[in-house]
N, C-alpha and C positions, 0 to 999 in steps of 0.2 A: 286124674283124667286118663283115659285110655283111648288110643287112637288106631284107626284102621285106614290105610290109604288104598284106594282102588281107583281105576279109571272109570269115569262116568261119561257115556257117549250120548245120553239123552238130556242135554243141559237145557235148563230154562231159566231166564233171568227173573230175579225176584228181589224185592227189597228185603233188608235184613230182618225186619220185624213182621214180615208177611209170609204166608204160606197158602198154597192152593188146596182147597177142599173140594172133592168131587161130590156132586149132589147125589149121585147114584149110590154112594157108599155110606151116606149118613145113617141109613137104617141099620147098618151093621156096627156102628160105633157104640162102644160100651163105656161105662164110667171107668173101667180099668184101662181102656185105651187112652182116655183123657188124662189119667193120672201119670202116664209115662210119656205122653207126647207134649212137648213144651207149648206149641201153638194152641192146641186144644185146651190145655190146662190154663194158659193165660186168658184165653177167651172165656172159659167157664168161670174162672176167678172173677173176671170183670163182670160177668152176668150176675154172679152171687153178690158181688159188692153193690151193684145197682139195686138188688132186691133185699139188701140188708141181711144176707144169710151167709156171709163169708166165713163166719166162725165155725160152721159145720165142716167145711173143707180143711180149715186150719187144724181142727181137732183130729181129723183122720190122718193128716200129715204128721201131727205130733205123736200120735199113737204108733204110726208106722216107723217113725224115728226111734221111739222107745223099743220097738220090736227088733230093730236091726242094729242100732248104734252100739258099738263096742264100748265097754266101760266096766268099772268095778261095781260092786253091789251098792256102794254109797252113791255113785253116779246114777244108777237105775232108780234108786229111791228119790233122788233129787229131781229127775225127769218126771217121775210119777207125781210128786207133790206139785211140781210146776204146772203140769197139766190140770191137776185138781184145782189149784188156786186160780188158774187162768180161765177155765171153761166150766167147771162143775159147781164150785162153791157159790153159794148165794151172794149176789151182788159182785161177782167176779168180773174182770174187765171184758171178757168175751163169753158171758154166760149163755149156755145152751138151754133151749127149751126142751128138756127131756124129763122122763118120768123116773129116772134111775138115780137121782141125786142121793136119796136116803140110802139106797143100797150101797153106793160107793162109799158114802160116809161111814156106814156100819162096818164095811169090810176094812176100811182104813183103821178104824178104831180097834177092831179085833186083832190087827197086826201091829199095833202101836209099839209093842216091845219086841217084835220079831225082826229078824233080818229078812228084808223083802227081796226076793229073787226076781229075775225077769219074768218067769212064769207067773209068779204071784201078781206082779204089776199088770200084766196083760189080762189075767183073770179078773182083777178088780175093775178094769175098764171094759171088759168084754160086752156086757149087756148094753152099756152106753154106746159102744162102737157099733153094735148091730142096729140100734135104734137110729143113730145118726146116718149110717149107711143107707138104711131104708128111706130116710128123708132125702138124702142126696140123690138116690136113684130116681126119685120122683122129680126132683129139681133138674136133674140132668136130662130127663125126657122132655121136660118143658123147654130147656135150653136148646136141645136139638130141634125141636119143633118151631122155634122162633128165631133164635140168633143165627143158626147156620142157614136156615132158609132165606133169611134176609140177606145174609152175606153172599150166598150163592147167586142171588139175582144181580149182584154187583160184581161181576167178573170172578166170582168164587174166591175172594181173598179175605183173610182175617187180619185185622190190624189191632194190636192190643199193646198194653203197657209192658215194659221189660220186667224181668224177674230173676235172676239166678246167680250171676257173678257178684261177689261183694269185694269192694276195695278195702281190705282190712286195715291199712295204715290210717284210715280216716275215722276209725271207731272211737278213739279217745276223744277227738274233737266232737264227734257226734253225740256222745253221751254227756259231755261236760258243757258244750256250747252247741246245742242242737240247732239254734237259730242261725248259726254261721255255716252250717254244713249243707251240701247238696246231696242228691241221691247217691247212695253208696252201692247200689246194685244195678246190674246191666244184664239184659237177656243174653243167653249164650248165642242166639242167632245174630246178635249185633256184631259178632266177630267171626262166627262160623258161617260164612256167606255161601259156601257150596258144600253142604254136608248135612248130616243127620244128627240130631241130639236125642238121646234116650235118657229119661229121668229114671234113676233107679240105684240100687246098691250093687256094686261089683263085688262079688263074694269069693270068686275062685278063678284060678288060671289053670287050664287043663289042656289035654290033647297035644302033648309035646310043645306046650307054650304057644299054641296056635289059636286057642279059643279062650274067651272069658265068659264066665257065667254071670248074667245080669237078669234080675227079675225071674230067676229059675229058667232062663233061656240061654242057649249058647250062641255067642257072637264070635265069628272067626275074624282074624286079622292077619296082616302081613307084618306090621310093625306095631309095637306096644309102647306107649309113653305113660309112665307113672308119675303123676303130679298131684298126689292125694294130700300133701301138706301135713300140717300139724293142727292139733286142737288143744285148747286150754281148759283148765278146771272151771273157769267161769264162762260168761257169754261174750267176752271181748272178741273172740274169733267164732264166727257163726257155725252152728251145726243145724240151723233151721232151714228146711227146704222151702218154706213159704216166706215170701217177702213180707206179707201182711203180718204173719206171726212174729217174724224177726223185728219188724218196725214197732209192733206193739210192745215187745219186751224191751227194746232199746229205750222206748219212750218212758216206760215204767222205771227203768234203771236211772234214766236222766232225772225224772221227777224225784225219785228217792234221794239222789245225791243233792239236788238243789234245795231240798227241805231238811237235809240232815244237819244236826249239830256236831256230830262226830262221824268220821269215815275211817275205817280200818282197812288198810291195803296190805295184803300178805304177799310178799315177794318184792325185792328191791332190784329187779332187773330193769331193762330199759322201759318196758311197758309199765311196770309199777311206778317207776320214777316219773315217767311222763304223766301218768294219771295223777299222782300226788301233786306235781307242779301245776297241772291244769286246774285241778279242783281248788287248790289253795290260792292261785292267782285270781280265779274268778271270785272266790270269797273276799279277797282283799279289795276287789273292784266294787263290791257291794257294801252298803252301809247298814242294811237291814239284818243280815245274818252272818255271823262269823263261824265258819265251819272249821273245826279242828281236824287235822289230818294226821293219822298215826301210820307210819310205814314200818313194817316188821319184816325181818329177814333172818334166816338161820345162819347166814354166813357173817363174816366179820366186817365186810365192807359192802357198800352199794355198788352196782354195776361191776360185779367181780370179774367179768371178762374183759373189761376195759383197762388201758394202761393206768399205772398208779396215779399219775398227775391228773388224769381225767376223773378218776374215782374221787380224788380229794376235792376237785372243783365242783363235781356234782353234789357231794356231801355238803360243802359250804353253801352252795346255791339253795339247796332244799331247806337247810336249817335257817338261812337268812330270810326266807319267805314264810317261815313259821311251821314247817313240817317237822313233827316229832319222829325221830328215827330211832328205832329199837333194834339193835343188831345182836347176833348170837342168840336169837329167840326163836325156837322151833315150836310150831303149833303141834302139840303132842296128842291132843284129844279134842273131839267135838261131841258135845252132848245135846241131844234134841229132845225136848219135852215141853209140854204146856205152851205150844205155839212159839217157842223160843229156841234159838241155837246159841250155845255157849262154846267159845273157843278157849282152850286152856294152853297157856304158854309154858315153855320149859323153865322159865324163871319164877313161875307161880302166879303170873298175871292172868287175869280172867277178862275175856272180852265177850260181851253179850250183844246179840242183835237188837235187844231192846234199847241199848245205848249207842250202838254203832251200825252204820251201813257197811257191810263187809264186802270187799271186792278181792277176789283171789286172782293174783297175777303170777301164779306158780303152776307147776304140774304140767308142763308142755308134754304132750303125748304125740309120738310120731305115728301117723296113720299108715302103717305098713302091714295091717292085718291080712290084706289080700295076698301078700307074699308069705307071711308066716303060716297062714291057714291053707295055702295052695295044696291041692291034691295031685299036682303034676308029678309024673313018674320020676323025672329028674328034679330033685329038690331045688326049690328056688330060695329057701331060707338060708342057704349057705352064703348068699350075697349080703346078709344083714350083719352089721357089726355088733359089738357087745351092748350098745345102747339102743339097738333097734333101727338104726339108720341104714339106708341102702348104700353099700359100697359101690362106687362107680369109677370107671376109668376116666382119664382126662377128656375123653370124647363124650362122656356122659352115658355110655353104654354100661349096663350093670356088669359087675365083676362076676361073671359066670363062665365056666369052662366050655359050655355048649352054645349058649344063646347070645348072638350078637345083634339080634333084631329087637331087643328090649332096652329101652332108655328110661332114665329117671332124672328129674330136675326139681329144683325148688327146695323147700324145707326138709324133705324126706331124705336127702342125700347126705353123705359124709363129707362133702366138699367143704374145705375150710374157707368160710366166707361169712359175711354178715348176712343173716337170713332176712332179706327184704324183698319187697315186690320187684324192685329193680333187678336184684340178683336173679330172681326166678324168670324175669322177662328175657334177660340176655342168655340164660340157660336154654330157654325155649327156642331162641334164634339158633343157638348152636345145634340143638337136637334136630330142628327142621332142616338145617343145612346138611347135617350128616346123613339124614334119611335120604335126601336127594342125591348125595354123593354115592351112597350105597346102591341106589337104583341105577346110577350111571356106571357102576363097577369101579368106583374110585375109593380110596382109603378115607375113612372119616378123619376129621380134624380135631386137634386138641383145643379145648376152650382157651382163648387168649392168643391164638395164632391166626394168621392170614385173614385179618378183618374181624375175627371174633373177639369180643371184649372179655378180658380176664375177670374172674369172680371178684367183686369188691371186698376189700378187707375191712372196711368200716362204713357206717351209715353215711349217706350223702348229706343229710339235712341237719345234722347236729350242730348246736351252737357251742363253739369251743370254750368260751368263758363260763358256760354252764355245765361243762363236763359231758357235752353231747346231748343234753336234754333240750327239747324245743326244736323248732324248725328255723334254719337259717334262711334269711332273705338275701337276694342278690341286690347290689347297688345298681344304679342306672348304667354305669359303664360295663359291669359284668353282664348285665342283661343284654346290652346291645352287642357285646363281643362274645356272647355265649357260644357261637359256632367255633371258637378257638379252643374250647375246653369242654370235653364230653360231660364232666361233672357239673359245670355251670349250666350246660344245656339241659341236663336231667333235672337240676334244681329249678330251672326256669319253668319247666312244665309239670313237675311232679306234684300233683294234687288230684283229688278225686274227680275233678272236672276234666283235667287234661290227660289223665292216665291213658285212656284208650286212644287219644289223639297221638300219643307217642307210639303206641303199638301199631296203629293203622296208618300213620302219616308216612310221608316220603322222606322225613328227616331221619334216615336210618343210621346216621353216624352215632345217634344216641344209644342205640341198642345193638349195634354191630351190623356187619354186612349180611344181608339176607340171601336165601338161595337164588341161583340163576334158574333160567327156564329149564324145566325137566321135560325132555322129549318123550313122546309116547312110543311104545314098542313099534318096531318096523312093520309087523303084521297089521297093526292098527293104521299106520300111515298109508299102507297100500289100499285100505278101505276108504281112504280120503276122509278120515275122521279128523275133527279139529284137534290140534296139538295143545294139550293143557299146560299151563305153567304150574309149577309146584304149589304155589300159593293159591291156585284156583282148582286144584284137584278135588275130587270128592273125598272129603275127610270125614270119616264117621267117628263121632265123639261120643263116648259113654261117660257122662259126667255125674259123679256122685254129688248130688245137690247139697249134702251135708258137709262137704269139704270145699273150701275155696279153691279155685283153680290156680291161684298164685300162692 
């Protein structure tokens, strides 16, 4: 996430999910405008959904993701095949009514034994993309002529369903027990109440670190906050900009797991162990199907970053519920042929997708490409450590000799902490407070001082007897006395339903002391303009939809 703070003197009240659309401007709105404007995009998505055509927009978003998403050649091939199996293949879940199916299939077959580059992948889908875009332009014209006209006659407001932020900690529950989970996504406008959201890919920081390039346009800023997070080799952490596309893929993953006889999980970190436990526990609760779970890791112990006693407890817990754990086993090769993927282990074991549903809980990638690829004159990549994380000061300003107006928080920083949504939230409070202090001419504060909560050293929710696996529940006494202990308070509220209530509520002791009122400049006060609070300033957010904001 990248942010720009500026004073906005022409304020208008609006609901978080509503935006004003001028009737005189509708004739100038293009499909391109809709794709980068959240309110228009949500409204257009809703229109397409009502007319059973949402797969066209989902396909365009998926191709755009393929065009811009950073990744290795194997990742590009995986994204291409995912698009083919979701949209183009006959009887696919979101099959498009296009004339290019045979062409795409022939191109894929011709490259069966080749290494597919990004250019190859885009070329394979080019004709289909052009045909779908032509259909979308027609549908968008119909949408402008009906939906916006109707909306304009009712005080010119659009109300649509939310789309964009995803609560990642709920994904394991969502794919294993979808019936117990609530919606995991929220619109950016639900928490950016006085600002602007631009959907796009932030590709470069330029002009002496005063501009960022998004959608081939430069956007200037006074302060920059980098919260681009991490991504995984699998789909446990979202890279999908479309809620509909994301939901469809999570549903398919959930169905595959529920019908599987064997599940292979590669990676015995916390995510892998949580997945293994959740799948196995659900299997034990059913009498119809016993799902075998195999957990593989290249290291000698599960949860290698945890203390030794916790690692042993976790290992015992998993084996007691029937999880087969194979350690010191590195997946050395993957072979793809005849509609099958085969994984070869260093011990000689072979795992085929014909026998296993394979879930990859490894390969965490830090999304700092915008720093690494920056063309700024004063190099920004000097603030990256050897693992690609952003080195930050205790104030969460980046470690750079020149720039004090750039901050970073969350998974992308080198802060020694348990990388959780809670850790990212309290980092956000620290950054917001320090921006306000800089505007007042004060020194920024270190995280963990003067009302700011220190980075958490361990997950809040882990069950001790299970080595940190699972979510701890509060007893009735702890629940009633939660105000005495910030950890209890966070545990009381931390689930996908309550997450935003923590951030937006007045129970601020959970996440630390928030900024005090930030006075407008003296020149503005003389003009008798309203004095904005820091939390109510115009905050321009450029959010990469492919990366969670936490």
